[in-house]
C-alpha positions in Angstrom: 8.3 31.7 1.0 5.0 30.8 0.3 3.1 28.2 1.7 3.2 25.6 -0.7 7.2 26.2 -0.7 7.7 25.8 3.5 5.5 22.8 2.7 7.8 20.7 0.5 10.5 21.7 2.7 9.1 20.1 5.4 8.2 17.1 3.3 12.0 14.3 4.5 10.2 10.9 2.8 6.6 9.6 2.2 5.1 6.6 1.1 1.7 4.8 0.2 0.2 1.7 0.8 -3.1 0.8 -1.1 -5.8 -1.6 0.4 -8.7 -1.8 -0.6 -10.8 1.1 -0.5 -7.8 2.6 1.7 -4.3 4.0 1.5 -2.3 4.4 4.2 0.3 7.0 4.2 3.6 7.1 6.1 5.0 10.9 6.1 8.6 11.6 7.9 8.3 15.2 8.0 10.7 17.9 9.5 9.8 20.7 12.2 11.2 24.3 12.1 13.8 23.0 15.1 15.0 20.4 12.6 13.0 17.5 14.8 11.4 14.1 12.5 8.5 12.9 13.1 5.9 10.6 11.5 2.2 10.6 9.9 0.2 8.0 9.8 -2.5 8.7 7.7 -5.5 5.9 6.3 -7.4 7.3 3.7 -11.0 5.9 2.5 -13.0 6.3 -0.6 -16.6 6.4 0.1 -19.6 7.3 -2.5 -22.1 9.7 -0.6 -25.5 9.7 -1.3 -25.3 12.0 -3.8 -23.1 10.0 -6.1 -20.0 12.1 -5.4 -16.5 10.2 -4.1 -16.0 11.4 -0.6 -12.7 10.6 1.0 -12.7 10.2 4.8 -9.2 10.9 6.4 -8.0 9.7 9.9 -4.4 10.5 10.2 -1.9 10.4 13.4 1.2 12.2 14.2 3.9 10.1 15.9 7.2 12.0 17.3 10.5 10.9 18.4 10.4 10.6 21.9 7.6 7.7 21.2 9.4 5.9 18.3 10.8 2.7 20.2 7.4 2.3 22.1 5.8 2.5 19.0 8.1 0.4 16.9 7.7 -1.9 19.7 4.1 -2.2 20.1 3.8 -2.8 16.5 6.5 -5.7 16.4 4.6 -7.2 19.2 1.3 -6.8 18.0 2.0 -8.2 14.6 3.8 -11.3 16.4 1.5 -12.3 18.3 -0.8 -12.1 14.8 0.9 -14.5 13.3 1.7 -16.6 17.2 -2.3 -17.2 16.4 -2.3 -17.9 12.5 0.2 -20.4 13.0 -1.4 -22.4 16.4 -4.6 -22.2 13.7 -6.5 -20.6 16.5 -7.5 -17.8 13.5 -8.1 -19.6 10.5 -9.4 -17.0 8.4 -6.3 -14.9 8.4 -4.7 -15.7 5.3 -0.7 -16.2 4.1 -0.7 -12.3 3.5 0.2 -10.8 7.0 3.6 -12.2 8.6 5.6 -10.6 10.7 8.4 -11.0 8.2 6.5 -8.8 5.6 6.4 -6.0 8.7 9.5 -6.2 10.8 11.4 -4.2 8.4 9.5 -2.0 6.8 9.3 0.2 9.8 12.8 1.5 11.2 12.8 4.2 13.1 16.2 4.4 14.1 17.1 5.9 11.0 14.6 9.6 12.2 16.2 9.6 15.3 
């Protein structure tokens, strides 16, 4: 089996979120033992001094035993941001960021 076919076999789901010069990739993959894991990749477009385009990438691997803890912490952080926004403590946070937007975006229960 070629490396390309092996890669395709383990790719379960992919979603990209474009945000200005950054793109976030959420990729659900399976291991050889059919366990699922999530990779979150931030890709940032930069221009080098010589004018060539370069992409800086940062990747997080999230494994099944951490899905619930990660999801809980993410939801808590979004709720705190929403609370601070509603209290007027951070007036520069606009309405594009809301817990309603993110609460259903990541459903780790589907990966178990």
